[in-house]
DRENRONU-308358 format. One record per residue (C-alpha): residue in one letter; y negated, z, x. Coordinates in steps of 0.001 Angstrom, whole numbers, padded with zeros to 6 digits, always signed. Last residue first. Layout:
# DRENRONU-308358
aYZX
...
//
This chain:
# DRENRONU-308358
a+037198-026980-022741
r+034541-025713-025147
k+031849-025481-022467
l+032623-028921-021103
k+032574-030411-024594
d+029155-028857-025224
i+027910-030369-021957
h+029213-033774-023017
f+027377-033684-026359
t+024247-032298-024704
l+024267-035238-022301
k+024464-037706-025158
l+021657-035941-027027
a+019402-035964-023957
p+020177-039631-023283
g+019072-040558-026821
l+016064-038197-027084
k+014291-039416-023967
l+014569-037555-020679
g+011390-036236-019043
m+013084-033436-017116
y+010990-030546-018488
k+010454-031285-022163
m+013250-033742-022863
m+015897-031908-020856
m+014728-028542-022205
d+014812-029781-025792
s+018329-031162-025341
r+019825-027969-023988
l+020868-027214-020422
l+022629-023971-019511
l+025959-025584-018640
l+024182-027860-016175
a+022597-024854-014443
k+026013-023381-013690
g+027284-026709-012425
d+024369-027458-010120
i+020937-028726-011120
e+018555-029015-008170
h+015758-030558-010286
k+015449-033666-008093
r+019233-033797-007638
f+019770-033758-011400
l+017103-036409-011879
d+019109-038650-009544
a+021832-038912-012184
h+019526-040515-014769
p+020552-044100-013958
a+024212-043136-014670
l+023551-042003-018252
v+024062-045412-019895
p+027193-045975-017787
d+028750-042891-019454
i+030933-040051-018170
d+031255-041166-014552
r+027639-041273-013395
i+026866-037874-014940
y+029981-036351-013325
q+029026-037727-009916
m+025560-036175-010247
v+027086-032838-011241
d+029446-032908-008262
e+026512-033681-005948
v+024572-030688-007326
t+027599-028513-006587
w+030213-027689-009184
l+031727-024204-009307
n+030692-023354-012868
p+032172-026705-013894
d+035669-025303-013089
q+037205-027883-010808
g+039567-030715-011724
g+038551-032505-008496
p+035378-033662-010169
r+036069-033307-013899
p+036107-036430-016060
n+034964-035771-019626
e+036759-038165-021934
r+034576-041188-022478
f+031939-041456-025154
s+031902-044465-027476
g+032881-042557-030580
s+029546-042114-032285
g+030408-041890-035955
s+027359-039895-037000
l+029604-036936-037779
e+030686-036830-034120
l+027091-036835-032940
c+026065-034043-035290
l+029107-031999-034257
s+028164-032461-030594
l+024665-031246-031419
d+025994-027867-032449
m+023312-025215-033019
p+020519-027741-033427
v+017673-026952-031011
n+014631-024648-030975
v+014016-023468-027423
l+011905-020497-026402
t+012579-018045-029209
s+016324-018592-028924
l+016091-017966-025189
l+018241-014829-025101
l+020875-015956-027565
l+021228-019634-026615
l+020809-018847-022928
l+023382-016109-023173
m+025921-018284-024927
g+026273-021013-022312
d+026982-018871-019287
t+028343-016015-021408
s+031638-017507-022496
h+033793-016482-019556
r+032386-012932-019660
s+033934-012478-023094
i+031566-011619-025919
k+032267-008098-027176
a+029388-006538-025234
l+026856-009009-026561
k+025328-006659-029161
q+025230-003922-026520
p+023064-005937-024153
l+025030-007178-021153
p+025419-004969-018115
s+023493-006052-015011
n+025188-008630-012838
y+022197-010916-012428
d+022669-012890-009198
l+019676-015144-008689
l+020207-018651-007361
f+017389-019473-004952
r+019300-020124-001769
k+022040-021953-003626
n+019784-025008-003710
g+020167-025532-000008
r+022237-022969+001840
g+020852-024034+005217
p+017485-022517+004387
g+018622-019012+005271
t+021390-016479+004813
t+020777-015026+001380
l+023360-012361+000669
s+025416-012496-002534
d+028870-012936-001028
g+028117-010257+001536
f+027637-007689-001227
t+031165-008100-002487
r+032604-008321+001030
r+030808-005156+002146
e+031976-003402-000987
a+035569-004442-000332
t+035396-003132+003227
y+033566-000014+002084
t+036335+001023-000276
h+036123+004727+000527
s+033828+005961-002255
d+036086+004833-005063
y+033535+005276-007807
h+033859+007880-010533
l+032693+008500-014084
g+033465+005241-015870
g+032937+006577-019387
r+030355+003942-020221
a+030901+000993-017895
v+029637+001105-014317
p+028194-001991-012659
q+029514-002677-009135
s+028181-001977-005631
g+027926+001768-006032
f+025598+004700-006618
l+026017+008028-008418
p+028833+009467-006304
d+029614+012625-008295
c+027312+015578-007690
h+027204+018453-005199
l+023742+017474-003870
n+025204+017224-000365
h+027906+014871-001652
c+025302+012774-003449
l+023339+012386-000199
k+026506+011470+001677
e+027354+008776-000874
l+023794+007453-000716
f+023896+007105+003073
r+027324+005505+002958
l+026172+002978+000374
v+023050+002031+002308
y+024978+001791+005589
t+027431-000605+003957
v+024540-002934+003234
s+023604-003017+006890
s+020995-002005+009456
v+018693+000171+007372
t+015940+001772+009451
p+015836+005498+008835
l+013875+007046+005952
t+010336+008258+006519
l+009230+011482+004824
t+006327+012547+002647
h+005343+015888+001126
q+002806+016536-001641
q+001665+020103-002249
q+002154+023035-004607
d+005359+024244-002924
f+006934+021023-004193
y+005948+017402-004717
a+008137+014728-003155
s+007521+011450-001353
i+009643+008669+000100
v+008631+006271+002869
e+010535+003174+003980
g+012270+002809+007329
g+011040+002532+010923
q+012157+005946+012130
g+014243+008675+010570
s+013189+011763+008689
k+015625+014506+007858
l+017028+014651+004367
c+018899+017215+002267
s+015785+019417+002171
f+013964+016713+000214
v+016637+016857-002465
t+016046+020582-002942
g+012271+020243-002590
q+012188+018061-005679
n+013282+021014-007824
h+015021+020093-011086
a+015687+016758-009416
s+015260+013382-011085
d+012197+012306-009068
v+013932+013107-005789
c+017091+011264-006835
a+015033+008242-007916
q+013187+008356-004577
v+016542+008132-002800
c+017593+005124-004871
q+014239+003354-004544
q+014117+003930-000789
l+017635+002551-000354
v+016640-000511-002383
s+013638-001118-000117
s+015659-000766+003088
a+018378-003083+001766
r+015881-005759+000823
g+016151-006636-002840
p+018440-007112-005803
g+017498-004452-006613
f+018133-001015-008095
h+020520-000895-011049
d+020937+000593-014501
p+017310+001733-014563
l+016609+005487-014707
q+016327+007314-018042
q+019923+008549-017791
i+019121+010280-014510
r+016158+012039-016092
r+018298+013439-018900
l+021009+014496-016449
d+018549+016560-014359
l+019756+016876-010765
h+020363+020019-008683
p+023397+021685-010285
g+025740+018681-010394
v+025084+015225-011799
k+028588+014682-013147
g+029074+010967-013690
y+027962+008923-016693
k+024767+007392-015359
n+026541+005621-012491
l+023729+003574-010973
y+024268+000127-009504
v+022994-000953-006090
c+021849-004541-005511
v+021544-005651-001910
t+019896-008244+000291
p+020346-007942+004048
a+017461-009557+005973
q+018064-013119+007207
l+015645-014609+004682
a+012827-012418+005945
s+010704-015026+007733
n+010934-017351+004747
p+009315-014741+002503
i+011657-013261-000126
t+010490-014037-003651
a+013299-016159-005047
n+016093-014032-003653
d+014632-010883-005144
l+012324-008380-003494
p+012181-004823-004779
v+009017-002713-004829
t+008840+000812-003427
s+007729+000077+000115
t+005525-002896-000696
d+002207-001188-000111
p+000420-003729+002068
e+000503-002735+005744
p-002156-000475+007195
t-004282-002049+009959
s-004902+000284+012892
s-001331+000422+014180
t-001032-003301+013782
p+000221-005519+010979
s+000415-009221+011747
t-001888-010912+009332
p-001451-012780+006066
v-004797-013339+004308
p-004922-011045+001304
n-005742-012299-002206
p-007198-008911-003202
v-006616-006421-000347
v-004071-003637-000723
r-003794-001054+002004
p-007415-000095+001923
k-008714+001922+004828
r-009739+005521+004369
s-010383+006962+007804
n-012898+004247+008626
l-015329+005656+006081
d-015782+008835+008105
l-015420+011762+005725
g-018505+013797+004894
k-018075+013213+001178
t-014486+014420+001200
g-012393+012512-001317
p-011805+013410-004944
p-008234+014259-006004
q-005839+011452-006983
l-004649+011585-010594
n-000847+011237-010749
d-000060+009537-014045
g+001762+011665-016625
t+000100+009917-019545
l-001831+012859-021027
t-002777+014412-017684
c-003755+010985-016391
w-006160+010479-019304
g-007865+013857-018858
v-011377+012441-018318
p-011702+009165-020196
f-010319+005965-018664
i-011513+002941-016696
d-009377-000047-015681
r-009100-001494-019216
s-012695-002678-018948
d-014819-002260-022107
y-017969-001232-020208
r-017587-004324-018055
c-016938-003696-014386
y-019016-003062-011264
y-017283-001755-008172
d-017171+001213-005795
f-014626+001334-002960
a-016835+002030+000045
g-019398+003909-002049
r-019405+007176-000116
w-015798+008147-000877
g-016157+011662-002326
d-016239+010751-005999
f-015510+007098-006616
t-018461+005136-007992
v-017912+002864-011010
l-021014+000767-011717
v-020985-000147-015405
e-021651-003582-016858
v-022765-004640-020344
g-026388-004659-019232
r-026459-003236-015721
l-025781+000505-015704
a-025596+002686-012593
g-023432+005261-010808
v-021051+006207-013627
t-018860+008731-011808
a-015261+008659-010630
p-012090+010743-010396
c-009205+008571-009149
i-006363+006410-010459
f-004197+004986-007667
h-001630+002167-007962
p-004565-000234-007789
n-005351+000499-004117
k-008275-001880-003621
r-009039-001767-007335
d-009074+002042-007401
v-008353+002504-011099
a-010820+004822-012801
e-011073+008295-014337
l-014381+009339-015861
k-017504+011417-015218
m-020965+010700-016630
g-023813+010581-014104
v-025527+007456-015473
q-024888+007093-019185
f-022150+005131-020909
s-022662+003861-024455
n-022169+000142-023780
q-021832-001316-027250
e-019439-001933-030140
p-016530-000241-028399
a-013656-002663-027709
p-010661-002704-030026
p-007318-001210-028911
e-004644-003611-027606
k-001574-003740-029818
h+001511-002207-028232
f+004646-003720-026723
i+007820-001620-026977
r+008915-003188-030285
s+008884-006717-028798
p+011951-005989-026690
a+011568-006443-022891
m+014100-009105-021965
e+016968-008047-019700
a+018056-011067-017686
g+021349-012866-018269
n+019789-016324-018074
l+016052-015797-017715
t+015819-016492-013988
k+018351-019319-014032
l+016554-021111-016840
l+013120-020641-015285
f+014299-021800-011860
m+015786-024844-013554
p+012482-025682-015203
w+010454-024866-012028
s+012442-027132-009667
s+009904-029958-009987
a+007188-027661-008629
n+009020-027355-005307
l+009571-023698-004562
r+007289-020829-003555
f+005029-020914-006604
g+001562-020195-005125
l-000128-019886-008505
p+002611-018897-010908
p+004909-021475-012511
q+003953-022215-016121
l+005456-021233-019468
m+004496-023757-022100
g+002228-023237-025095
g+002589-023977-028812
n+002157-020439-030103
k+005876-019794-030451
e+006372-021112-026922
c+003969-018542-025482
n+005423-015672-027516
g+008994-016393-026483
i+009394-013574-023960
p+007433-010562-025199
q+003699-010389-024417
i+001418-009177-021629
e-002284-010014-021294
s-003208-008236-024539
s-002698-004948-022695
d-001035-002135-024667
v+001528-001364-021951
l-001309-001159-019445
r-001232-003744-016662
w-000841-003519-012897
f-000589-006310-010328
d+001803-007576-007680
n+000316-010290-005472
k+001863-009712-002050
n+005457-009592-003309
d+005917-013359-003344
s+005779-015623-006368
g+008661-017247-008239
d+008781-014612-010960
l+005351-013021-011363
r+005467-009395-010265
l+004343-006552-012511
r+003557-002862-012025
l+003382-001365-015488
r+000993+001291-016786
s+001183+003970-019476
g+002155+006689-016990
t+003595+005010-013919
l+006017+002126-013833
g+007267-000296-011180
v+008903-003690-010697
v+008553-005013-014250
t+009277-008725-013982
a+006903-011509-014947
i+007358-014957-016493
c+004118-016920-016527
t+001236-017798-018842
s-001417-019895-017129
t-005118-020116-018069
t-005781-016867-016179
n-005072-018353-012759
r-005199-015511-010231
p-004258-012850-012791
d-001380-015059-014031
q-001185-014017-017657
a+002044-012277-018490
e+005300-012981-020318
l+008079-010397-020135
k+011203-009561-018150
m+012675-006072-017681
g+013801-005112-014175
a+012260-001641-014132
k+012224-000172-017616
f+009617-000306-020360
e+009316+002492-022907
n+005728+003477-022051
l+004273+005316-025041
p+000660+004423-025774
p-002079+006916-024844
t-003456+008735-027918
l-007165+007994-028298
s-006312+004417-027349
q-008482+002958-024605
r-011488+000657-024648
f-013763+003457-023546
c-017132+004855-024646
s-015648+006551-027730
s-013656+008852-025432
p-016897+010587-024455
a-017936+010404-020760
a-017316+013766-019119
i-020311+015894-018214
a-021495+016990-014766
g-022457+020395-013386
t-020491+019586-010231
e-018609+022876-010006
k-018224+023191-013773
l-016942+019613-014047
y-014494+020281-011206
k-013161+023465-012773
e-012390+021732-016062
w-011132+018594-014325
s-008497+020636-012523
f-006697+019176-009499
h-003337+020868-008900
g-002487+021757-005310
q-005194+021475-002708
y-008555+020606-004254
q-010832+023116-002470
s-009026+022413+000808
p-009818+018705+000914
v-006497+016808+000688
r-004889+016293+004070
s-003358+013115+005494
p-006434+011046+004722
r-005947+007850+002696
g-005043+004643+004528
s-001975+004344+002355
r+000675+004544+005027
a+001741+008058+003982
h+000823+011035+006131
k+002051+013170+008998
i+005432+011581+009535
r+008288+013924+010371
r+010070+013084+013650
a+013803+013835+013306
d+014859+010745+015262
k+018624+010656+015724
w+019285+011325+012039
e+021050+014306+010454
i+021509+014681+006694
a+020446+018234+005853
i+023078+020504+004314
p+022293+021772+000816
a+021757+025528+000586
//
């Protein structure tokens, strides 16, 4: 049997921090059956024709880390960049880039409120910063460029057309359905139509005495026919206990929450399984270790893990808080096991860390991981877990190429240095504080492009639907006979990728007297060397306010820098 990993505090937690009771009512322990429940209650299920849902649930082919466009749920006139930070069934957990982790939201994969990157621009719109954008608004264009450069865009083929709405409200009071708990939106629960009000339906959650009920339109995407979760693989929560004291089920997610200091009686927001990136870490947490762990999908997974499930996992976990990334990695092992209890038995609970869960012996089990004190600790923990599962080390600090089966599990000094270079250490780092480190493998079609060339090429390839510019503006300028440009001076002979904002400003002043007055714009928008190489004329005109002439001149010099 696998050996348990020992921790000083072996206290097992009694229930998850969700505010839900620690024990499911006895009649619903194990698998919840709608068939039995409908017989017990004498109720009928609402027909599928009542819902704005596909008869066959859409396939969810998204992966954690993918980028897409989404409506800002708090400002529905704005289209923003969002990242997939979680998946369940046919739903996506999304976070708007540039916002914090308190406003994550869920959307179906066939929602009309999500689109591939480029859709907004194609339809004449502009991507906007989310409500509550954590940086200065003037830095949005550069934040957008840096965020999308090298990111994995969700391909258009995995989006689905939204189904049409039913012609009328055909629900009847007493009908059963499945519904999203809007105060805990990661949960879908059994519910009943409690009342009708024109085009609105009162959703009442079975066994919860009305504390979480809400009205919604009959064509809401938050309500589903009986059996939906079974078809999609979502985990349908069992009904509550009608005699339960209301105070025992406190919400852990409050719409537009007011920040408070968590206490023992106030559950914290559910952020345990969601990564934070450098742009979304609250100021108070900037000193926390930030880590990105890469998955080796090509190693031997041993007797306890399912290779197919491992290969369906994302290529990396993070960047995010070390404790959160550790939780994601361990949970991934649990979810990929032939028997989740096997992985669970390799662990003993710690204190103060994130929570993982596993389903075995016909019930749900939860366990608290230890507090994570360092990046190296994360890697050592995961190495020991893999050892106990009799598989190759599946996690490391560097991306793994196909065929790369093994990590050197003893190079912690090098790993610590690699991770240390990417940590955020506070406001003193200026514009570097918000630079995102995307080291995920390039798409297959870019695999042959040398790493040296990707800074300029990736933006052109990945943002081709966002920015329509001539492929070689420098050629246009040279053909027009413009020969008044100076040779590109390089501050200190440095690689432009290493330039600071001040270096970029000095470069702009030196290359052409006509461009010198625009140098301060580069400080305003926090443009360092890497960002400079990403600029195109349309972006400079659209977001920085430059006129065509200066934008073309700058593009000419930037192209020369990239070719040099």
